[in-house]
C-alpha positions, -999 to 999 in steps of 0.1 A, spaced: -392 55 -524 -374 74 -550 -349 55 -570 -313 61 -577 -289 56 -605 -252 43 -590 -229 19 -591 -213 -8 -572 -181 -22 -567 -170 -53 -559 -137 -71 -547 -131 -110 -545 -105 -122 -529 -110 -157 -528 -128 -175 -560 -146 -199 -535 -166 -175 -532 -183 -167 -565 -206 -190 -569 -223 -167 -539 -219 -130 -553 -237 -149 -581 -264 -158 -565 -270 -123 -542 -271 -109 -580 -294 -132 -593 -316 -123 -560 -311 -85 -568 -307 -86 -610 -337 -64 -610 -319 -37 -598 -285 -44 -619 -288 -25 -660 -249 -33 -664 -223 -56 -651 -188 -60 -659 -160 -81 -646 -121 -87 -643 -104 -119 -631 -70 -112 -621 -63 -149 -615 -26 -148 -612 -30 -125 -581 -63 -146 -572 -87 -110 -572 -116 -103 -590 -133 -76 -597 -169 -70 -610 -182 -34 -614 -220 -29 -610 -244 0 -627 -273 0 -608 -312 17 -602 -333 10 -575 -342 28 -540 -316 34 -509 -326 6 -494 -326 -21 -522 -288 -7 -536 -278 -9 -494 -294 -47 -492 -271 -59 -520 -246 -37 -507 -243 -50 -469 -254 -86 -485 -221 -88 -506 -200 -72 -477 -210 -99 -453 -195 -128 -473 -162 -140 -467 -136 -122 -490 -157 -101 -508 -158 -61 -504 -187 -43 -518 -187 -1 -521 -216 19 -532 -222 52 -549 -254 66 -558 -262 100 -577 -278 126 -559 -310 142 -563 -335 129 -593 -334 122 -624 -338 148 -649 -371 133 -661 -384 131 -627 -374 171 -614 -414 181 -635 
């Protein structure tokens, strides 16, 4: 299956679930190219942005598992088409 590059945005509204989120991210570590987190402790909100590369099934699996966790929202966006070096 064709690999795509994209991003996943994660919003966590309860700090207690963070260990479970980190466990899932470790499980899918091979997809993650970069990770940035922003805790807004005074609002009890935590944002994580991921840059990912994988096939659509892998990306959907990660996003779906994250989204099924309580107090977690996850959205993915994937670039259209092939990477340039694959066009030839």
